[in-house]
C-alpha positions in Angstrom: 51.7 55.9 102.5 48.7 56.7 100.5 50.4 59.2 98.3 53.1 56.6 97.6 50.7 54.1 96.3 48.9 56.8 94.2 52.4 57.7 92.7 53.3 53.9 92.0 49.8 53.8 90.3 50.3 56.8 88.2 53.8 55.3 87.0 52.2 52.0 86.4 50.4 52.8 83.1 47.1 51.4 84.4 45.6 54.9 84.6 44.9 57.3 81.6 47.7 59.9 81.0 45.5 62.8 82.3 44.7 61.1 85.6 48.4 60.0 86.1 49.4 63.6 85.4 47.1 64.9 88.1 48.6 62.4 90.6 52.1 63.2 89.6 51.5 67.0 90.0 50.5 66.2 93.7 46.9 66.2 93.6 44.9 63.1 94.5 41.8 62.6 92.4 38.6 61.2 94.1 38.8 57.5 94.8 35.8 57.0 92.5 37.8 58.3 89.5 40.8 55.9 90.1 38.5 53.0 90.9 36.5 53.7 87.7 39.6 53.6 85.5 41.0 50.4 87.0 37.7 48.6 86.7 37.5 49.8 83.0 41.0 48.5 82.3 40.0 45.1 83.8 36.9 45.1 81.5 39.0 45.9 78.5 41.5 43.2 79.3 38.7 40.6 79.8 37.0 41.6 76.5 40.3 41.2 74.6 41.2 37.9 76.1 37.6 36.7 75.9 37.2 37.5 72.3 40.5 36.1 71.0 40.2 32.7 69.6 43.7 31.9 70.5 43.2 32.5 74.2 43.4 29.4 76.2 40.7 28.4 78.7 43.1 29.3 81.4 43.7 32.7 80.1 40.0 33.3 79.9 39.6 32.1 83.3 42.3 34.4 84.7 40.9 37.4 83.0 37.5 36.6 84.5 39.0 36.2 87.9 40.9 39.6 87.6 37.7 41.2 86.4 35.9 39.7 89.5 38.6 41.0 91.9 38.5 44.5 90.3 34.8 44.6 90.9 35.0 43.4 94.4 37.8 45.8 95.2 35.9 48.6 93.9 32.9 47.9 95.9 35.0 47.6 99.0 37.0 50.8 98.3 33.8 52.8 97.5 31.9 51.6 100.5 34.9 52.6 102.8 35.4 56.1 101.1 
């Protein structure tokens, strides 16, 4: 089940190509590596939405909530690992 999730994540476009290639080759990188890239992606999205003057208040709130969820998930995942 865990390998299926990693495979889906590798195909999702949420990870850099080099990390996705490692997963698709059958190796599973450390959880810290995957979590780091997911949190960085959430940070990037938050920065883009937050700095765009055309973003609505709701879009900014959603970006902030997603960033919060990413950090909380990262903390939970890394504590369990």
